N, C-alpha and C positions, 0 to 999 in steps of 0.2 A: 462506561456506563455513567449516566447522569445520576448523581446522589440526591439532586433535589427532586427527582421523580421517583417516589417509592413503587416498588412492585406491589400489585394488588394484594399478594398474599402476606406482605408485611403490613399492609393496611388493615387486613383482616385479623391477623395476630394482635396488632395494637388494639382495634376494637374489642375484640373477645376477651383480651388480658384486662382491659379496662372494666367491661361488664362483670367479668367473673371477680374482680377486685372489689367492686361495690357489692356484689353478692356475697362474697366472702365476709365482707366487714359486717353486714346485716345478719348473716347467719351466725357468724361467731358471738355476736352480741345477744342475738335471740337465744342461741344454746347456752350460753353462760347463764343468762338471767333463768332460764328453764331448769338448769342444772342446780342453781342455788335454792330452788323451791324444796329439793329433797335432800336428805341426809347422805344418801349414796351418791348423789350428783354433786355434792361438795367435794368428794374424791375424784370426779371427774373434770372438774374445772381446768385442769391443764391441758386436756384433750380438746375442751371446748374453746379455749383461747387461740389454739393453732390457727384455725380459719381467719381469725381477725388479724392476726400477725402476717399471714400469708396475703391477706387483702391488701394490707399496707405496702407490702413489697410489689404486689402486681400493679397497684396505682403508680408507684415510682417507676417501674419499668416501662409502663404504658406511656407515661409522661415523656420518658427519654426516647420512646419510638415516634411519638408525636412531634417531637421538638423541631423547629425549623431556625436554622440550618440543622441538619442531623447530628446527633451527637455520637462519639465512638461507643458503641454498645455491641456486646456479644450476644448470640441467641442464648436465650435464658431456658436452656432445657432443665436446669434444676427447678426453676418455678413451674414449669410443665409438669414434671413429676410429682411435686408436691400438690398440684392441682388434682392429679389423678388420686393421691392418697386422701383427698378429701372426702371420698366416697366412705370413709370410714365414720364421719360425722354426718352422713346422709346427704351430703351435697352433690347430687349427680350432675348438675349443670357444670360445675367446677371440673368435674372428671371429663366431661365430654370436651370441654375447652382444652383441657391438658391433653387429650389424646389428638385433638386437631391441631394443636400447636406443635407437637412432636412431628406429625405428618407434615406440616407445611414446613417446619425447619429442615427437612430432608430434600426439599424441592431445589433444584440447581439454580434457579433463579434467585431464591432467597438466601442460598448460600454465597452466591456470587456478590449479591448485594452488601450482605454483611462483611465479606472478604474485602471489597472496595472500601467500604465506610471504616475498616478498621486499618485500612493502608496496607493489607496483605494481598499478595497475588492470588486470584483464585484458582484452586487446583484444577488442573486440565482433566478432563476425562479421559481414561485411558483408552486408547484406540487399538482394537486388535491388528496386529500388524503380520502379513503373512510371511515377511521377509526377516524373520527372527534369526540372527546368528547362533547357530548351534556350535558347540565345540567338536572338533573334529577328534575322532578317538586315535589312538596312538598308533602309527602304522605297524602292521605286522603282529600286533596283539592277538586279533582274531584268528591270524594264520597259525599262530603259536598254539593257541588252545585247540583249534580244530584238527591240527596234524598231530598233536601229542596223544597217545591213548591213555597216559596216565599223567597224573599231577606233577611228576618230577620235573616237566619242561617249564613249568611256571616258575618266575622268579620267586625268591623267599617272601619279598614283601607283600605279594598278591596271593591271596587265598581263593580257592575255588568258591563258587556261589553256592554250593550245597551245603549240607550240615558240616560243622568242623568236625575233624578227626578226633577220636578220643585215644588218649594214650592209655595203655594198659597199667593198671594198678600193681604195685609191687606188693607181695605179699609178706608183711612183716612179722609173722609169726616164728 
C-alpha cells in the first residue's frame, strides 16, 4: 500500500475533523460567554469549556492526518466519541462528524491504511474454510454408551449427559 496516497475516507475524516474542530472552538467560546451572562451559567462554565478543549485536540489530530509525509497516528476513536457527546452542549454538527468518523474507522481500507502507517501488519479477514479439522471422538466411546443399558459401563471419570444423580441424605435424628 502506498502511504503517500491516502484513501479517500482518511481524507474525509481529516477534513471533517478539521471542520468540527473549528466549529467546536467557536461553539465553546460562544457558550462560555453566554454562560457568563447568568448566575446559574457561571456554574455551567466547566461544561461549556469542553467543546473548546475538544476543538484543540481535533485541530491537532487533523494536522497529523494532513501531514506530508504521513505521521504515525492511530485512529482517534476517543475523539469521535467525544464529538458525539458534544450534543450535550447543543452541537449537532460535531455529533454527526463523530458518528461518521466511527463508521469510517471501521472500513477495511482505512484500517489497513492505519496498520501500514503504524508498521503493523493488517489483520487478514477471516475466510470461512470448509475443511476445518474436527477432533475425532475416542474410538469405542459411542459403542460403550449405546451398548450399556445402565450407567455402570461408563468410566468413573465420565458422567452421563443427563441430570446428576442425587445421593440420598442420611437422617441424623
